[in-house]
Structure formats: C-alpha cells, structure tokens
N, CA and C atoms as an extended XYZ file, in Angstrom:
234
Properties=species:S:1:pos:R:3:atomname:S:1:resname:S:1:resid:I:1 pbc="F F F"
N       -23.279      143.214       20.911 N   MET     1
C       -23.175      141.786       20.761 CA  MET     1
C       -24.564      141.190       20.708 C   MET     1
N       -24.810      140.339       19.769 N   THR     2
C       -26.081      139.637       19.713 CA  THR     2
C       -25.869      138.208       20.174 C   THR     2
N       -26.922      137.630       20.667 N   ILE     3
C       -26.850      136.256       21.164 CA  ILE     3
C       -27.619      135.382       20.193 C   ILE     3
N       -26.911      134.460       19.528 N   ASP     4
C       -27.590      133.566       18.608 CA  ASP     4
C       -27.875      132.236       19.299 C   ASP     4
N       -28.588      131.340       18.621 N   ASP     5
C       -28.999      130.071       19.236 CA  ASP     5
C       -27.814      129.247       19.720 C   ASP     5
N       -26.760      129.208       18.930 N   LYS     6
C       -25.610      128.386       19.291 CA  LYS     6
C       -24.886      128.934       20.515 C   LYS     6
N       -24.680      130.224       20.563 N   SER     7
C       -23.937      130.798       21.680 CA  SER     7
C       -24.797      130.986       22.916 C   SER     7
N       -26.112      130.937       22.781 N   ALA     8
C       -26.994      131.125       23.933 CA  ALA     8
C       -26.859      129.989       24.937 C   ALA     8
N       -26.329      128.864       24.513 N   THR     9
C       -26.165      127.741       25.430 CA  THR     9
C       -24.877      127.847       26.229 C   THR     9
N       -24.025      128.808       25.898 N   ARG    10
C       -22.754      128.976       26.599 CA  ARG    10
C       -22.899      130.079       27.635 C   ARG    10
N       -22.822      129.708       28.933 N   PRO    11
C       -22.994      130.719       29.979 CA  PRO    11
C       -22.021      131.876       29.882 C   PRO    11
N       -20.786      131.619       29.493 N   SER    12
C       -19.818      132.711       29.438 CA  SER    12
C       -20.214      133.753       28.397 C   SER    12
N       -20.841      133.347       27.323 N   THR    13
C       -21.286      134.288       26.304 CA  THR    13
C       -22.382      135.185       26.853 C   THR    13
N       -23.303      134.620       27.599 N   LEU    14
C       -24.366      135.414       28.198 CA  LEU    14
C       -23.791      136.392       29.210 C   LEU    14
N       -22.854      135.935       30.013 N   LEU    15
C       -22.223      136.831       30.989 CA  LEU    15
C       -21.450      137.936       30.293 C   LEU    15
N       -20.764      137.605       29.230 N   ASP    16
C       -19.982      138.606       28.502 CA  ASP    16
C       -20.871      139.690       27.902 C   ASP    16
N       -22.136      139.384       27.657 N   ALA    17
C       -23.049      140.358       27.078 CA  ALA    17
C       -23.598      141.330       28.121 C   ALA    17
N       -23.413      141.014       29.393 N   LEU    18
C       -23.895      141.893       30.459 CA  LEU    18
C       -23.030      143.145       30.580 C   LEU    18
N       -23.616      144.210       31.107 N   PRO    19
C       -22.802      145.387       31.427 CA  PRO    19
C       -21.707      144.999       32.424 C   PRO    19
N       -20.605      145.701       32.376 N   GLU    20
C       -19.425      145.335       33.162 CA  GLU    20
C       -19.703      145.198       34.660 C   GLU    20
N       -20.446      146.135       35.242 N   ARG    21
C       -20.679      146.065       36.693 CA  ARG    21
C       -21.469      144.822       37.061 C   ARG    21
N       -22.414      144.404       36.223 N   TYR    22
C       -23.175      143.179       36.481 CA  TYR    22
C       -22.264      141.962       36.375 C   TYR    22
N       -21.474      141.949       35.306 N   ARG    23
C       -20.550      140.843       35.053 CA  ARG    23
C       -19.577      140.670       36.211 C   ARG    23
N       -19.025      141.764       36.689 N   THR    24
C       -18.046      141.710       37.774 CA  THR    24
C       -18.660      141.143       39.041 C   THR    24
N       -19.822      141.629       39.419 N   VAL    25
C       -20.475      141.140       40.635 CA  VAL    25
C       -20.795      139.650       40.515 C   VAL    25
N       -21.349      139.231       39.385 N   LEU    26
C       -21.686      137.811       39.224 CA  LEU    26
C       -20.449      136.926       39.248 C   LEU    26
N       -19.406      137.365       38.602 N   ARG    27
C       -18.189      136.540       38.598 CA  ARG    27
C       -17.595      136.413       40.002 C   ARG    27
N       -17.563      137.514       40.742 N   LEU    28
C       -17.017      137.456       42.103 CA  LEU    28
C       -17.905      136.621       43.012 C   LEU    28
N       -19.217      136.788       42.893 N   ARG    29
C       -20.135      136.067       43.776 CA  ARG    29
C       -20.273      134.602       43.397 C   ARG    29
N       -20.412      134.308       42.096 N   LEU    30
C       -20.706      132.940       41.675 CA  LEU    30
C       -19.457      132.132       41.327 C   LEU    30
N       -18.614      132.670       40.485 N   ALA    31
C       -17.432      131.915       40.064 CA  ALA    31
C       -16.390      131.818       41.178 C   ALA    31
N       -16.190      132.932       41.877 N   HIS    32
C       -15.190      132.944       42.943 CA  HIS    32
C       -15.785      132.667       44.318 C   HIS    32
N       -17.100      132.578       44.384 N   GLN    33
C       -17.840      132.264       45.604 CA  GLN    33
C       -17.470      133.166       46.790 C   GLN    33
N       -17.302      134.447       46.496 N   LEU    34
C       -16.981      135.395       47.556 CA  LEU    34
C       -18.263      135.828       48.257 C   LEU    34
N       -18.201      136.023       49.572 N   PRO    35
C       -19.383      136.526       50.282 CA  PRO    35
C       -19.657      137.982       49.892 C   PRO    35
N       -20.898      138.393       50.096 N   VAL    36
C       -21.326      139.738       49.731 CA  VAL    36
C       -20.420      140.799       50.346 C   VAL    36
N       -20.077      140.624       51.599 N   GLU    37
C       -19.253      141.603       52.303 CA  GLU    37
C       -17.888      141.773       51.638 C   GLU    37
N       -17.306      140.668       51.201 N   GLN    38
C       -15.991      140.742       50.565 CA  GLN    38
C       -16.083      141.393       49.182 C   GLN    38
N       -17.123      141.081       48.442 N   VAL    39
C       -17.321      141.707       47.138 CA  VAL    39
C       -17.487      143.219       47.314 C   VAL    39
N       -18.246      143.611       48.319 N   ALA    40
C       -18.439      145.039       48.589 CA  ALA    40
C       -17.106      145.719       48.887 C   ALA    40
N       -16.259      145.073       49.669 N   ARG    41
C       -14.937      145.654       49.982 CA  ARG    41
C       -14.088      145.768       48.732 C   ARG    41
N       -14.064      144.712       47.930 N   VAL    42
C       -13.261      144.698       46.704 CA  VAL    42
C       -13.698      145.823       45.757 C   VAL    42
N       -15.004      146.026       45.655 N   LEU    43
C       -15.535      147.018       44.723 CA  LEU    43
C       -15.676      148.404       45.337 C   LEU    43
N       -15.440      148.503       46.626 N   GLY    44
C       -15.551      149.793       47.297 CA  GLY    44
C       -16.977      150.309       47.350 C   GLY    44
N       -17.911      149.411       47.615 N   THR    45
C       -19.320      149.782       47.650 CA  THR    45
C       -19.995      149.118       48.845 C   THR    45
N       -21.284      149.304       48.978 N   SER    46
C       -22.013      148.722       50.110 CA  SER    46
C       -22.501      147.311       49.784 C   SER    46
N       -22.815      146.567       50.830 N   THR    47
C       -23.368      145.222       50.621 CA  THR    47
C       -24.723      145.310       49.923 C   THR    47
N       -25.482      146.347       50.228 N   GLU    48
C       -26.788      146.526       49.586 CA  GLU    48
C       -26.634      146.712       48.081 C   GLU    48
N       -25.636      147.483       47.680 N   THR    49
C       -25.395      147.707       46.255 CA  THR    49
C       -24.999      146.412       45.565 C   THR    49
N       -24.181      145.613       46.214 N   VAL    50
C       -23.776      144.323       45.643 CA  VAL    50
C       -25.007      143.439       45.451 C   VAL    50
N       -25.846      143.358       46.473 N   LEU    51
C       -27.042      142.521       46.381 CA  LEU    51
C       -28.006      143.020       45.302 C   LEU    51
N       -28.198      144.328       45.228 N   LEU    52
C       -29.084      144.881       44.202 CA  LEU    52
C       -28.537      144.649       42.800 C   LEU    52
N       -27.234      144.802       42.645 N   THR    53
C       -26.602      144.583       41.341 CA  THR    53
C       -26.698      143.122       40.935 C   THR    53
N       -26.458      142.227       41.887 N   GLN    54
C       -26.568      140.796       41.605 CA  GLN    54
C       -28.001      140.447       41.206 C   GLN    54
N       -28.958      140.966       41.921 N   HIS    55
C       -30.365      140.713       41.630 CA  HIS    55
C       -30.735      141.214       40.227 C   HIS    55
N       -30.307      142.415       39.904 N   ALA    56
C       -30.596      142.991       38.582 CA  ALA    56
C       -29.940      142.171       37.471 C   ALA    56
N       -28.713      141.736       37.697 N   ALA    57
C       -28.004      140.943       36.688 CA  ALA    57
C       -28.698      139.604       36.458 C   ALA    57
N       -29.106      138.955       37.533 N   MET    58
C       -29.783      137.667       37.407 CA  MET    58
C       -31.133      137.829       36.703 C   MET    58
N       -31.851      138.893       37.022 N   ASN    59
C       -33.128      139.146       36.347 CA  ASN    59
C       -32.927      139.388       34.861 C   ASN    59
N       -31.885      140.116       34.526 N   LEU    60
C       -31.584      140.385       33.125 CA  LEU    60
C       -31.268      139.085       32.379 C   LEU    60
N       -30.482      138.231       32.980 N   LEU    61
C       -30.174      136.938       32.364 CA  LEU    61
C       -31.426      136.076       32.230 C   LEU    61
N       -32.250      136.047       33.263 N   ARG    62
C       -33.491      135.262       33.213 CA  ARG    62
C       -34.399      135.733       32.077 C   ARG    62
N       -34.556      137.046       31.963 N   ARG    63
C       -35.403      137.583       30.897 CA  ARG    63
C       -34.865      137.223       29.525 C   ARG    63
N       -33.565      137.365       29.366 N   GLU    64
C       -32.950      137.064       28.069 CA  GLU    64
C       -33.144      135.591       27.721 C   GLU    64
N       -32.944      134.724       28.678 N   LEU    65
C       -33.118      133.292       28.426 CA  LEU    65
C       -34.577      132.943       28.187 C   LEU    65
N       -35.479      133.504       28.974 N   ALA    66
C       -36.901      133.202       28.849 CA  ALA    66
C       -37.474      133.713       27.537 C   ALA    66
N       -37.055      134.876       27.138 N   ASP    67
C       -37.582      135.462       25.903 CA  ASP    67
C       -37.025      134.779       24.667 C   ASP    67
N       -35.789      134.325       24.765 N   GLY    68
C       -35.171      133.671       23.624 CA  GLY    68
C       -34.949      134.612       22.449 C   GLY    68
N       -34.922      135.877       22.723 N   ARG    69
C       -34.732      136.856       21.650 CA  ARG    69
C       -33.269      136.975       21.282 C   ARG    69
N       -33.016      137.446       20.097 N   ARG    70
C       -31.639      137.602       19.621 CA  ARG    70
C       -31.213      139.060       19.608 C   ARG    70
N       -31.819      139.863       20.461 N   ASN    71
C       -31.471      141.285       20.523 CA  ASN    71
C       -30.312      141.489       21.480 C   ASN    71
N       -29.704      142.630       21.383 N   LYS    72
C       -28.626      142.964       22.314 CA  LYS    72
C       -29.180      143.040       23.717 C   LYS    72
N       -28.415      142.523       24.669 N   ILE    73
C       -28.868      142.492       26.044 CA  ILE    73
C       -28.995      143.902       26.620 C   ILE    73
N       -28.248      144.867       26.083 N   GLU    74
C       -28.348      146.226       26.573 CA  GLU    74
C       -29.746      146.810       26.388 C   GLU    74
N       -30.506      146.264       25.485 N   ARG    75
C       -31.855      146.716       25.216 CA  ARG    75
C       -32.727      146.638       26.475 C   ARG    75
N       -32.406      145.725       27.350 N   TRP    76
C       -33.217      145.523       28.559 CA  TRP    76
C       -32.814      146.434       29.706 C   TRP    76
N       -31.760      147.174       29.527 N   MET    77
C       -31.320      148.057       30.614 CA  MET    77
C       -32.337      149.172       30.783 C   MET    77
N       -32.645      149.483       32.062 N   PRO    78
C       -33.622      150.554       32.305 CA  PRO    78
C       -33.091      151.904       31.880 C   PRO    78
C-alpha cells in the first residue's frame, strides 16, 4: 500500500499501512484506551512487549509523516 497526499491526512489509512502487530497494539491502547496490562493479557504477551511495540509503531508513523514520502511503510521496518 502506498500513501498518497490525499490519504495521508486520514489517520485510519496510516494505521492500516502498519504491520498487523503494530496496528493491533495502537488500536487497543489508543482507540479502546486499554491499559498496558490489559493489552498484554489480551495479546498473551508481556507489558514490556506492548510498550516496545507501541513505541516502535509511533516512531514509524512519525517518520512516515515527517518524511512525507510516498513509499510503502514496510520499507521502514528493521
């Protein structure tokens, strides 16, 4: 999926371009406002993993927005 100028203003499009694990953590934490501990239980992982995943997802979104590039977001994955 590429992000063009028109769709870059829609948050859901940016979230949809993220890898699934990033998308899931952000939606549970931000849209559903679940605490880290509850997200960890739902996903069967540790609170540290949830926090690291959330941090990585937010950094990826920040870079994509700051760069303004129209490349696939997967390009930024380590």
